[in-house]
C-alpha positions in Angstrom: 66.6 91.3 110.3 68.0 91.7 113.8 65.1 89.8 115.3 65.7 86.9 112.8 69.4 86.9 113.5 68.8 86.9 117.3 66.7 83.8 117.0 69.2 82.1 114.7 72.0 82.8 117.2 69.9 81.4 120.1 69.1 78.3 118.1 72.7 77.7 117.1 72.0 78.1 113.3 74.4 81.1 113.1 77.8 80.7 114.8 79.9 83.8 115.0 83.2 83.6 113.2 82.0 80.9 110.8 79.0 82.3 109.0 79.9 84.5 106.0 77.6 87.4 104.9 76.9 88.9 108.3 79.4 91.3 109.9 80.7 90.6 113.4 79.3 94.0 114.6 75.8 93.1 113.4 76.0 89.8 115.2 77.2 91.6 118.4 74.2 93.9 118.2 71.9 90.9 117.9 73.4 88.9 120.7 73.8 91.5 123.4 71.1 92.0 126.1 68.5 94.6 125.7 70.3 97.0 128.1 73.4 96.8 126.0 71.5 97.4 122.8 70.1 100.6 124.4 73.7 101.7 125.2 74.7 101.1 121.6 71.8 103.4 120.5 72.8 105.9 123.1 76.4 106.0 121.9 75.2 106.5 118.3 73.0 109.5 119.3 75.8 111.0 121.4 78.3 110.6 118.5 75.9 112.3 116.0 75.3 115.1 118.5 79.0 115.7 119.0 79.7 115.7 115.2 77.0 118.3 114.8 78.6 120.5 117.5 82.0 120.0 115.9 80.7 120.9 112.4 79.0 124.0 113.8 82.2 125.1 115.7 84.4 124.5 112.6 82.2 126.6 110.3 82.5 130.3 109.8 81.1 132.4 112.6 81.5 136.0 113.7 83.4 138.3 111.3 86.5 140.3 112.1 87.5 143.3 110.1 91.1 143.7 108.9 93.0 146.1 106.6 95.3 145.1 103.8 98.3 145.9 106.1 96.9 143.7 108.9 96.8 140.7 106.5 100.4 141.2 105.2 101.9 138.0 104.0 98.6 136.2 103.3 98.7 135.0 99.6 96.2 136.6 97.3 94.5 133.3 96.4 93.6 133.0 100.1 92.5 136.5 100.6 90.1 136.1 97.6 88.3 133.4 99.5 87.1 136.0 101.9 86.2 138.7 99.4 82.5 138.5 98.4 80.9 140.6 95.6 79.9 143.4 98.0 83.3 143.6 99.6 85.1 144.2 96.3 83.8 147.8 96.5 85.8 148.2 99.7 89.3 147.7 98.5 91.8 147.2 101.2 89.2 146.1 103.7 88.4 142.5 104.5 85.7 140.7 106.6 87.2 137.5 107.8 84.7 134.9 109.2 86.2 133.2 112.2 86.3 129.4 111.5 88.5 126.6 110.4 89.0 128.2 107.0 90.6 131.3 108.5 92.8 129.2 110.8 94.1 127.2 107.9 94.6 130.0 105.4 95.2 133.2 107.3 97.0 132.4 110.6 99.8 130.3 109.0 100.7 133.0 106.5 100.0 136.4 108.1 103.2 138.1 109.2 101.3 140.5 111.6 101.4 139.0 115.1 98.4 141.0 116.4 96.2 139.6 113.6 97.2 136.0 114.3 96.5 136.4 118.0 93.1 138.1 117.4 91.9 135.3 115.1 93.3 132.6 117.4 91.4 133.9 120.5 88.2 134.5 118.6 88.3 130.9 117.1 88.9 129.1 120.3 86.1 131.0 122.1 83.8 128.9 119.9 84.8 125.8 121.9 83.2 126.7 125.2 81.4 124.8 128.0 78.5 123.6 125.9 80.8 122.1 123.2 82.9 120.2 125.8 79.7 119.1 127.5 78.7 117.4 124.2 82.1 115.7 124.1 81.6 114.5 127.7 78.2 112.9 126.8 79.9 110.9 124.1 82.8 109.8 126.3 80.3 108.8 129.1 78.2 106.8 126.7 81.3 105.0 125.4 82.7 104.4 128.8 79.5 102.8 130.0 79.2 100.7 126.9 82.7 99.4 127.0 82.2 98.1 130.6 79.0 96.4 129.5 80.9 94.7 126.6 83.5 93.4 129.0 86.4 95.9 128.4 88.2 98.1 130.8 87.7 101.2 128.6 86.5 102.2 125.2 90.1 102.4 123.8 90.7 98.7 124.7 87.5 97.8 122.9 88.4 99.6 119.7 92.1 98.7 119.7 91.5 95.0 120.1 91.4 94.2 116.4 94.6 96.0 115.6 98.1 94.6 115.3 99.5 93.2 118.6 101.9 96.2 119.0 98.9 98.5 119.6 96.2 96.1 120.8 95.2 98.0 124.0 95.6 101.5 125.4 98.9 100.8 127.2 100.5 99.3 124.1 99.3 102.2 121.9 100.7 104.7 124.4 104.0 102.9 124.4 104.1 103.0 120.6 103.5 106.8 120.7 106.3 107.2 123.1 108.7 105.1 121.0 107.8 107.1 117.9 108.2 110.4 119.7 111.7 109.4 120.8 112.7 109.2 117.1 110.7 112.3 116.1 111.4 114.7 119.0 115.0 115.7 117.9 113.8 117.0 114.6 110.9 118.9 116.2 113.1 120.3 118.9 115.7 121.5 116.4 113.0 123.2 114.3 111.4 124.9 117.3 114.8 126.1 118.5 115.3 127.9 115.1 111.8 129.4 115.3 112.6 130.8 118.8 115.7 132.4 117.3 113.4 134.3 115.0 110.4 134.9 117.3 112.1 135.4 120.6 109.3 134.0 122.8 107.4 131.5 120.7 103.7 131.6 121.6 101.1 129.2 120.4 99.1 131.6 118.2 102.4 132.3 116.3 103.5 128.6 116.0 101.6 127.9 112.7 103.2 131.0 111.1 106.8 130.0 112.0 106.2 126.4 110.9 105.1 127.8 107.6 108.4 129.7 107.3 110.4 126.6 108.4 108.5 124.1 106.4 108.6 125.9 103.0 104.8 126.1 102.9 105.0 129.2 100.7 106.9 127.1 98.1 104.2 124.5 98.4 101.7 127.1 97.1 104.0 127.5 94.1 103.7 123.8 93.4 99.9 124.3 93.3 100.5 126.1 89.9 101.4 122.6 88.6 98.4 120.8 90.1 95.2 121.7 88.1 92.6 119.5 89.7 91.1 117.8 86.6 94.5 117.0 85.0 96.1 116.1 88.3 93.3 113.6 88.9 93.9 111.9 85.5 97.7 111.7 86.0 97.3 110.5 89.6 95.1 107.6 88.5 97.7 106.7 85.9 100.5 106.7 88.5 98.4 104.6 90.9 97.5 102.2 88.1 101.2 101.6 87.4 101.8 101.0 91.1 98.9 98.5 91.3 98.8 96.9 87.8 95.4 98.3 87.0 94.1 100.8 84.4 91.7 103.7 85.0 89.8 104.5 81.8 88.0 107.8 81.9 84.4 107.4 80.7 82.8 110.2 78.5 80.7 112.7 80.4 77.0 111.8 80.2 73.8 113.4 81.5 72.1 112.8 84.8 69.3 111.0 82.9 71.8 108.4 81.7 73.9 107.8 84.8 72.2 109.3 87.8 75.3 111.4 88.5 75.4 115.1 88.0 77.9 116.6 85.5 80.6 117.3 88.2 81.2 113.6 88.9 84.1 112.0 87.0 83.5 108.3 86.1 86.3 105.8 85.6 86.2 102.2 84.5 88.9 100.2 86.3 90.4 97.3 84.3 92.8 94.6 85.5 96.2 95.0 84.0 98.9 97.8 83.9 98.2 101.0 81.9 101.3 100.5 79.8 102.2 98.2 76.9 100.2 96.7 74.0 97.7 95.0 76.3 97.1 98.1 78.4 93.5 98.1 79.7 92.8 94.7 78.1 92.0 92.9 81.3 88.7 92.1 83.0 86.6 94.9 84.4 87.2 95.3 88.2 84.5 97.9 88.5 83.8 101.6 88.4 84.9 104.7 90.5 82.8 107.8 90.7 84.9 110.8 91.8 83.0 113.9 93.0 85.7 116.6 93.2 83.8 119.5 94.6 81.3 119.9 97.5 77.8 120.6 96.4 76.0 123.9 97.2 73.3 122.1 99.2 73.8 122.0 103.0 77.1 122.1 104.8 80.4 120.7 103.4 81.4 117.4 105.2 84.4 117.7 107.5 86.4 115.1 105.7 86.6 113.3 102.3 85.5 109.7 102.1 85.3 106.5 100.0 82.1 104.5 100.0 81.5 101.0 98.5 78.0 101.5 97.0 77.8 97.9 95.7 80.2 95.2 94.5 82.3 96.9 91.8 81.1 100.4 92.4 83.0 102.9 94.6 82.1 106.6 95.2 84.7 109.1 96.3 83.6 112.4 97.8 86.6 114.7 97.9 84.6 117.8 98.9 87.0 120.4 97.5 85.9 124.0 97.3 84.8 124.6 93.7 86.6 127.3 91.7 84.9 130.5 90.7 83.3 130.6 87.2 86.0 130.6 84.5 88.8 129.9 86.9 91.0 126.8 87.1 91.0 124.8 90.4 94.5 124.4 91.6 95.3 121.8 94.2 97.6 122.2 97.2 100.1 119.3 97.7 97.8 118.3 100.7 94.8 118.2 98.3 96.8 116.0 95.9 97.9 113.5 98.6 94.3 113.4 100.0 93.1 112.6 96.5 95.7 109.8 96.3 94.6 108.4 99.7 91.0 108.1 98.7 91.9 106.6 95.3 93.9 104.0 97.3 90.7 103.1 99.1 88.9 102.7 95.8 91.5 100.4 94.4 91.5 98.2 97.5 87.7 98.0 97.4 87.7 96.9 93.8 90.6 94.5 94.0 89.5 92.7 97.2 88.4 89.2 96.3 86.1 88.6 99.3 82.6 89.8 100.1 81.6 93.3 101.4 81.0 91.7 104.8 84.5 90.2 104.9 85.9 93.6 103.9 84.1 95.5 106.7 85.3 93.0 109.4 89.0 93.6 108.5 91.0 95.6 111.1 91.5 99.3 110.5 95.3 99.1 110.2 94.7 96.7 107.2 91.8 98.7 105.7 93.9 101.9 105.7 97.2 100.5 104.5 96.5 100.6 100.7 95.3 104.2 101.0 98.2 105.3 103.2 100.6 103.6 100.7 99.0 105.6 97.9 99.1 108.9 99.9 102.8 108.5 100.9 103.8 107.4 97.3 102.2 110.6 96.0 104.5 112.7 98.2 107.8 111.3 96.9 109.7 113.8 94.7 110.2 111.3 91.9 106.4 110.6 91.8 105.4 114.2 92.1 107.3 114.8 88.8 105.0 112.2 87.2 101.7 113.9 87.9 102.5 117.6 88.3 102.3 119.8 85.2 101.8 123.6 85.0 98.2 124.5 84.4 99.1 126.9 81.5 102.4 125.7 80.0 102.2 122.0 80.7 105.8 122.0 81.9 106.9 119.9 84.9 107.9 121.6 88.2 111.5 122.5 88.9 113.5 120.2 91.1 113.4 122.7 93.9 109.6 122.3 94.2 109.5 118.5 94.0 110.5 118.1 97.7 107.8 120.3 99.3 105.1 117.7 99.1 106.9 115.5 101.6 105.9 115.5 105.3 107.9 117.7 107.7 108.4 116.9 111.4 105.3 119.0 112.4 103.1 116.8 110.3 103.7 113.8 112.5 103.9 115.9 115.7 100.4 117.2 115.0 99.2 113.6 114.3 100.6 112.4 117.6 99.0 115.2 119.5 95.5 114.5 118.1 95.8 110.7 118.4 97.1 111.0 121.9 94.2 113.2 122.9 91.6 110.8 121.6 93.4 107.8 123.1 93.8 109.4 126.5 90.2 110.6 126.8 89.0 107.1 125.8 91.2 105.2 128.3 92.2 106.6 131.7 89.9 109.7 131.8 86.8 109.3 134.1 84.1 111.2 132.1 81.4 110.6 134.7 83.4 112.5 137.4 84.6 115.3 135.1 83.2 118.7 134.3 83.5 120.3 130.8 86.4 122.5 132.0 88.2 119.5 133.4 87.8 117.7 130.1 89.4 120.7 128.3 92.3 120.7 130.8 92.9 117.0 130.4 92.8 117.3 126.6 95.4 120.1 126.8 97.7 118.0 128.9 97.5 115.1 126.5 98.1 117.4 123.6 101.1 119.0 125.4 102.9 115.7 125.8 103.9 115.9 122.1 104.2 119.7 121.7 107.4 121.7 122.3 105.3 125.0 122.6 103.2 125.8 125.6 99.5 125.8 125.1 97.6 129.1 125.3 95.1 129.6 128.1 92.1 129.7 125.7 93.3 126.7 123.6 91.2 123.6 123.1 92.7 120.6 121.2 89.2 119.6 120.2 89.2 122.6 117.9 92.0 120.9 116.0 92.1 117.5 114.3 91.8 116.0 117.8 88.0 116.9 117.7 87.5 114.7 114.6 89.7 111.9 116.1 87.5 112.0 119.2 84.3 111.7 117.1 85.8 108.7 115.2 87.0 106.9 118.3 90.2 105.7 119.9 91.7 103.5 117.1 93.4 106.3 115.1 96.8 104.7 116.1 95.9 102.4 113.1 97.1 105.2 110.8 100.5 105.4 112.5 100.8 101.6 112.0 100.1 102.2 108.3 102.7 105.0 108.0 105.2 102.7 109.6 104.4 99.8 107.3 104.4 102.1 104.2 107.9 103.4 105.1 109.1 99.8 105.1 107.4 99.0 101.9 108.8 102.0 100.0 112.3 101.7 101.5 112.7 98.1 100.2 115.7 96.8 98.4 116.3 98.0 94.8 118.3 96.3 92.2 121.7 97.9 91.4 121.2 100.9 89.0 117.4 100.8 89.3 115.9 104.1 90.5 113.3 104.2 93.3 110.6 105.4 90.8 111.2 102.4 88.5 111.0 100.0 91.5 107.9 101.5 92.9 106.0 101.6 89.6 107.4 98.4 88.1 105.0 95.6 87.1 106.9 93.2 89.4 106.4 95.4 92.5 102.8 96.1 91.6 102.2 92.3 91.2 103.5 91.7 94.7 101.3 94.5 96.1 98.3 93.0 94.4 99.0 89.4 95.5 100.0 90.1 99.1 97.7 93.0 100.0 95.1 94.3 97.5 93.7 91.0 96.1 94.2 89.0 99.3 91.1 87.5 100.9 92.2 87.8 104.5 90.4 85.8 107.2 87.6 88.0 108.4 86.5 85.6 111.2 89.1 87.1 113.6 86.9 90.0 114.8 84.3 87.6 116.2 87.0 85.8 118.2 88.1 89.1 119.8 84.7 90.3 121.1 83.7 88.8 124.5 80.0 88.9 123.6 80.5 86.7 120.5 83.1 84.2 121.8 81.9 80.6 121.8 83.3 77.8 123.8 86.5 76.4 122.3 87.0 79.5 120.1 90.7 80.5 119.9 91.9 84.0 119.0 93.1 84.3 115.5 96.3 86.2 114.7 96.5 89.6 113.0 96.5 89.0 109.2 99.6 91.1 108.6 103.1 90.2 109.7 104.7 91.9 112.7 106.2 95.4 112.2 109.9 95.2 111.6 112.1 96.8 114.3 113.6 99.3 112.0 110.2 100.8 110.9 110.1 103.5 113.6 113.5 105.1 113.0 113.0 104.6 109.3 109.8 106.6 109.2 111.3 109.7 110.9 114.9 109.8 109.8 114.3 111.3 106.4 111.7 114.0 107.1 111.9 117.1 105.1 
């Protein structure tokens, strides 16, 4: 196919930006010189190698032994994760595998400082020289490829398709600074309160004190109201009302009938709101296949994902940890919002009126907007009350718990830290002249820019979400743009006496969302006008398909954080 396309490009039969059915990236691979094609393959190999190193470092490694007293404060449901059949005979003794699981479920809740420090040091020892050497190889491949493609750095190449406010590394850095200016007062105030409790606040203790400050323990109480199967059914109903579509659950069938195993939930998606006499009476938009739990085969993927299998068929892999036999799977608020995010992708893929090629060529800050909208909508207290029901009684949660699903200042501070690490390493960092230890030092300095707590000597930001951001590339600022736009969409103007919930889930608001975003067949030819290797004589750069961000979006996003 590449050989045929290369000939068609040379003969002028295929003109980039005008020929539908072939993505701009595919055309770029066909049109570049052989040396550039080799660099594209080199970047792919380096990316896969780094992702393998990252997966291995995140997974459970050496085991540390702790007593019940040393794990004081850790909720029972988390301690059970680390208690195998053989360990149940040794009551009061726990073998904790050092990995991302322990950092997420032990360190933020354990009230014993020595335990937190021991786990912290053991975890970051896993991110040594070999790991950072793998990251360096990826950065070098991308740096070399960016120059070959005509860009100053890899960040400028990946940011080019985004909104003009973040279209290169300098603009993206300025956007981070502007957002930090509005976010920093809330973060500083919270850290000051933590220091009042801790005295000297060290990095291994930071997650624990954010848990106390951010009401994360109460968030675990909200999990009692989020049984996975029922929460999924209610979430698709809420999202259907927000988008004027109907999710209709299909009866479970065998693998011989569908090709899916019994753990996959299948939904038919119909055009039209899920309320009223004509509910679900519209045309079929397609099908969504939701795999809630990770399979036992191989390693669990690092992140959930949505995949357009074919026109009208979307697969969602959520990769949640399956419950023990006879137990009910309860979602954390973060699990529920992640589920809403991926469902937002599915709705966008099914409603989009263009081809799969046109969808793939859209900028990331447009592709992620419907999913971010669904994610943030699912955190609103009024909406949480619509899909949260107690797994035993069926009652809704008390008002005191409805607030805990919303983001706190640390949520966005951590995002800025990770995004800034990826952006900085892909822009002004000379990977060819650096050593693995210099890469770690540079990553720490980029992380420290948006942290009010000094980094520990053993810390590597690539052991956090920044590692995943580095693997994905330098365009993660697109998610910040989506959060800013979503805040503007949800703030809106409501009619007098009309609640926010009624406005968000009204057929009128859903109709506008469909017409202006989900159904819209945006011009996908823009990407070809932005890549130097595809630019033809007389080709003018097309504008970003979304309107400019309003000036009030930045303070609006951060002023009402929980």
